[in-house]
C-alpha positions, 0 to 999 in steps of 0.5 A: 551608251549607244552613239547614233548615226550622223550621216546623210540620212539623218539630214531632213527638208521640211516642205514650208507646211510641214515646218509650220506644223513642226515648229508653230511658235515660229509663225503664231507665236504660241499655241496656248488654250485660248485661256491666254489674249496671244494663244494662238487660236486667236493668232489665227482668226487676226491672219484670216481677217487681217487680209479681209481689212487689207482688202478695206484699207485698199478701198474693196468692201467696207463689211465683213462678216465673222461668224464663230461657233464652238470651233470653226470659224469662217470669214467673209469679206467683199473685196475684189476676192483671191484671183481664180487661178492662184486661189491654192498658191495663195493659201499654201505656198510659202511667199506668195502673195500679193502684199510684196507689191507696193501696187496692191498693197500700201499698208499691209496689217498681214504677215507677208505671204505667211499667215494664210499658208500657218492658219493652213497647216495648223487647221485640221479643216482649212477651206478658201473659198473666192468669188469674181466676176460671176465665177467661184474657186473652191480649195479645200485642205486637211493639214495643209494638205489639198485634198479637193477643189472645185470651180464653177458660176455663181451669183454671190458678191464678189470676195474672200470666204475662209473657214477653218478650224485649229486642229485639237492635235496641235492646239489640245483642248481649247476653247474661244473666250467671247471676250477676246475675239470682241476686244479684237474686233473693237479693235479693227473698227476703230482703226477702220472708219466706216467698215462693219464687221458682224460677228455673230449676228451683231454689228461693230462699226466706229465712226470716230474711230480712236476717238471712239475706243479712248471715250470707251475705256475711260467713260466719264473719268476723262477730266477734259474733251479728248484731243483726237487728231487724224492725219494721212498716216497718223491717229492719236487721241488722248486725255487726262483721268482722274485717280489712275496713276502711271499712264496707259496707251494704245498703240498700232501699227497697219491695225496691228496691235502693238502690246509691247508699244516701239518708236511710235509709242515713245515718239508718241510720249514725246510730241505730247510732253513737247506740246505741252511743254512748249505752249504752257511755255513751261519745262516741266518733268515728263512724269508730271505731264503724263503722269494719269494720260490715256492715249492711243496711236496708229501709224501707216507705215510702207515696210514696218519692222517689228521684233518679232513674228508676231509683231509686238513691238515697233523698230523703226526709228525714222519714223520717230522725228515725224510724228513727235513733230505732229503731235507736239503740232496738233496738241498745241493746235488743241489747246490755243483753239479750247482754253477751257480745256488747257486749264484742266491740264494746267491743274492737272499737272500742278497737282501732279507736281504737288504730289511727286514732290510729296512723295519723294518725301515719304520715299525718302523716309521709307528709303531712310527705314528700310536701309535698302541694299541691292535686293535683301527683301525679306522673305524673297526668294530670287531667282537667276535671270531677270527680265532685262537682263542684257548679259544673260538668256533673253529666253530665259530672262522672258520666262522668268516669273515671281510667285505671290504666295500667303504665308510660309506653309505655301510659299515653302511648298513652290520654294522646295519645287521651283526652277531657282533659274527662273522662278522667285517667290515672294511670301506675303504675312497674310492679308495685305492693306486694302488699298482702294481709294488711297494715295501712293503715299500708302506703299511707302507707309506700309513695309510689306506693300514697299518690298513687293513693290521693290521686289517687282522693280516697279517703284519707276514704272513698269519699264522696270519690271524684274519678272515676265510673269508676275502670278498670284499663287494663293489658296483655293479658299475663301482668305485665298481670294479675298487675298487675291482681290486685295493684290489686284486691287494694288496693282490696278490702283498703282501699277495699272500698266503692269496689268495693261502690259498682260504680265498679271496672271493667277496661279489655278493649281487642282482642287481635288486628287483621285486615286487609287492604288495604281492611278491618280489623277489631279481635278482642276474643278468639280466637273473634273473630279467627278469624270476622274471618280466615274473612270477610276476604281475604289478611288478615294478623293482628296479635297485641297484647300491650301497649297501647303496641302498639297506634297512638294513632290506632287506639286512640281508638276503644276508650276511645270511645262503644264502649268495653268495661269489665268492672265488677268484682263481689263475690259475697258478700264471705266467698268474696271474701276467701277468693279473695284468701286463695288467689290474693293469700296467703302460698304456700298449700298450696292454691294451690301444689295447684293449680299443680302439676295444672294446670301442664302 
């Protein structure tokens, strides 16, 4: 093998913007194509809006206008506007910005001096205009390179406007999911009372902050009035809901949604436990107090420390004590003033305690009959690396995944082609039990449900999850879709927090193969099939109904680097429970009418 020369000519120094384009993951986490809520195109939008939010937080501009048309995004705020002489520097030179000055920005949400530069570098077209005191300054960039500048007089109100198009050269064929965008806009509205966000000519505004967030999420499922508290640096809202297992939290730091929680969220949970136990003069177990809790917490911190560039988890330890005490005192104050609501909480906790003891009895029997030794689980083909493995390569642990498949045929195909280091397979015997509306004891009465739970490591909560992704991999036929619904019902009924944490996915596999003697194309829709047949002469078309029909030699590519995953997300728990009732509940008149209307 020829040796390569390693000398001075091989040492490269990239400009900051070149580095962003070459290593975008370091700045925005992932590229993606818009099918996942954390894909890069949404991070770009967030970084631009965050700057406008910072202006509002500092008391300038109570309105933000966002327009999204296909791939072009525009964000206009009515804050102070970037100082006209620094417009180019602020969007193109790393470590340039006012976020470093506590006098200008006290509780910044944007990436300090990096965010807008990353948007600029990763956009095929980027334009920024600052309006300030009757003058304007515009700078236009392509792929981070300045093309031209314009200055002059204007009658526009003070503020900043940014237009950008994520670069298809980097992001490929992408599209914005309207639900993801609106969900993020609602988060901004809840966290910034008094701010109006106009998105595509519709106004979004919240008058009651996190109270409104919880009210929208739980609807009529709350057992008692939502507890809502707000001070200068802390706001929280919480309630217990009916018919829900586990506990669910929405947590934010300086307006940033911390998907993976952190010290503020754990302090919030501790404060809830201490407040309720102190008021009732009890020593209830944490799971009995918090089972069925839905809560939201937002904190403002001057120097937040996050575990990653994308700010999914807060690490500051010094904030724990004051959050615990403030939450505890606020809950005690609410209960003292609302004795009728306090009694509802008391009854909920006693019921939780009763159900837990009942569940423990069933667990004992299930464990004895299963005679579980380590992870010797039938139908599980495990992988080497697992989530939370402290003595292993962390990137491999985070990228670990488990495929939930139907039958030996499909699992055999995946098992033969999987990466044994990071990809596990759990094979279902067929259709699992419909668990909608059933107690958690059902898991311990059914070997398959039990084995699946143990394989995932979630018996005692999502904290024990053994895989970074849980992937439903069923056939693209009516039976496959039914099994998919049954599995989603299982997770949404008993392990809702696993879904809320963004760990559950559906594997998309090709429906068609279009080929001739020299060319083969796999298609995921009829539209793709029709396009392929028009491009490939004398082609033959194969329709795949089951994963087992695809040759393992072909299948490997569909669970490799270009694997297509559809994340299972929840717009709102209240709406989700209504949807589950419609599809998976007993034979409701609504569903019967729907079937009759659409049968033909």
